[in-house]
N, C-alpha and C positions, 0 to 999 in steps of 0.2 A: 409193037407200038401200044396195043391195048394194055399189056402188062405194065409198061412204063407209065401210062396215064393213071392206071389204078394205083400204082405205087406212089406216084406224085400226089394223088388225091388223099390217100391214107396219111402220108407224111404231112400234108397241109392241115388235115383234120387234127392230127396229134399235136402239131405245133400250136394250133389255135387253142386247143384245150389247155396246154401248158401256159400260154400267155394269159388266159383268163384266170387260171389258178394263181399265177404270180401277181396279177393285178389285184386280186382280192386280199392278198396279204400286205399290200402297200398301205402305209399310214398316210392319212389325209388330214387337212385342216379345213374345217367348215366354219364360215363366218355368217352370222345371222342373228335372229332373235331367239333367245333362250326363254322358254315359257313352260306353262303347265298344259298338258294335253286335255285335262278335264276342265279346269277353271277358266282358261282363256280360249282354247280351241274347241271345246265341247266335242272332242273326238272319242271320249270314253267315259266310263262311270267312276273311275278311280284316278287319283292324281298320278302323273308321270312326267318326268322332266324330258323336254324335247328341245331340239334346235330346228328352227324353220329357216331354210336357205332358199335363195332364188336360183333356179337352174332352168335355163332356156325360157326365161320369162314366167315361170310357174313356181309357186311355193311348194317345196318338198320338205316333208317332216322326217327327221331322224330322231329316234328314241335313244336316249342315253342308256348305257347298260345299268343294271340295278344298283351297283355300288356308287357310281358317279351320279346317278339320278338322285339317290337318297342324300348323298353328301352336299348336293347343290340345290335341292328342291326348295328349302325354306326361303332362300334368297329370291326366287322367281315365282312362287306360287300365286301371289296376289298381284304381281306386277312384272310384266315381261321386260327383259333387259337385253341390250346388245351383248354379244359375246362370241367367243371362238371355242371350238372343241376340236382337239386333235386326237386321232385314234384310228382304229381299223373298222371299216364298214362291212356289215354282213346283212343278210336278210333272213327274217324268221316270221312265219305266219303272215306273209305279205307286208310286213313292216320293215323299214330300214332301221338297223340298230348300229350305233357307233359305240365300240368298246373304247372308252376314253382313256388316254394316257395323260391328257392335260385339259383342264377346263378353266377358261378365264371369262368372268362376267364383269361387265363394266357398271 
């Protein structure tokens, strides 16, 4: 019985890890306010393109990857705009990063 429970526990743990790995590779679409992390949000000392979305009643900031950020920054640096960003989300240095495959700014 103990062996069966241990085996079941290990199997559950492995399946949980696989599910998390697959979820991180999933493409998502974020809708919110596209803005500058420096000029608008005062979150850092250099400009960076971000999208701020509401999740569970709180503002969550996702930084656009370097290429998408540079390509879209001029449009939003001095004025935040509504938009959507589609891509894969990851985390680096405590920041949520979206590697964008599509960016639409209204």
